[in-house]
C-alpha angles and dihedrals in degrees: 000000000000090000090053092051092049091050091050092050092050091052091047092050093048091050091051091050091051091051092050092050091048093053093044090053091046091055094043093243092130120028113152116225095006103099098106142278116344119258091256093053107098100161139043106236107202141095131225132208114257109256116261086216106090092207090058092047090053091045091056092042094239116162099201144013097261124116113279140200125224091257091064093061111108098237143089094226129030120192113202124195117199105204143158128217087226095050109108092204091051089052092048093046096047093096091050092051089049089052091051089051090051092049088056094045093048091057112083089208101041095045089064096046107033127058130182130207138165134217120203106219110218090353125131122224088259092054093046091050090049090053091046094051095040092056099030094241114182102183121083119281125193132196126234100186098166096042089241093136092039090057092049093054096051102271092274124193120255131286095033125163128208124192110204126188115212117210125212090252092056096257118128140199133197113242098166133034122164140141121220145059129332092213096165109037095193094049092044092052091047089053092052093048092048093048091049094053089225115170106232096198120102 
């Protein structure tokens, strides 16, 4: 009888463990190998299509409608949000990211040096446009429907933020890479600027 009870308790414990792991995976709390770029990765090796929106092309400092790399963006710092239209945290944080964009644009110095863009992981152009319109996003968003970019950057969780420093010769390096919420846009932006070493004087 005691052996039967012990066996039952073992099965019950194993079942509980499986349930816990299932829910953790569902909420993205544990996701092996998906924390971001590896330590040796210093650049983001991908290109994007030039925006069809002329305002966005001007914002990024692009001279034509060809594909471009991050190093071609006219900025000293580029902040990249990896998002998904279906990500509840991305939806919840959209207003905070918009606030961060406005903080940059309202600064005569920062608006010339810092640019923001988003990449919709696994999202079609239609889905990215839906997200953009639903949350009144003014900065450029790009689709990554086949996850090709997502795979190159380490299959990070969403939302994920990269801070990239652009050198005068067009080369770039990653100085910030982290998944999670913005929460406080002003504090988050300050952290990025501090980590980048950007001189905020004209």
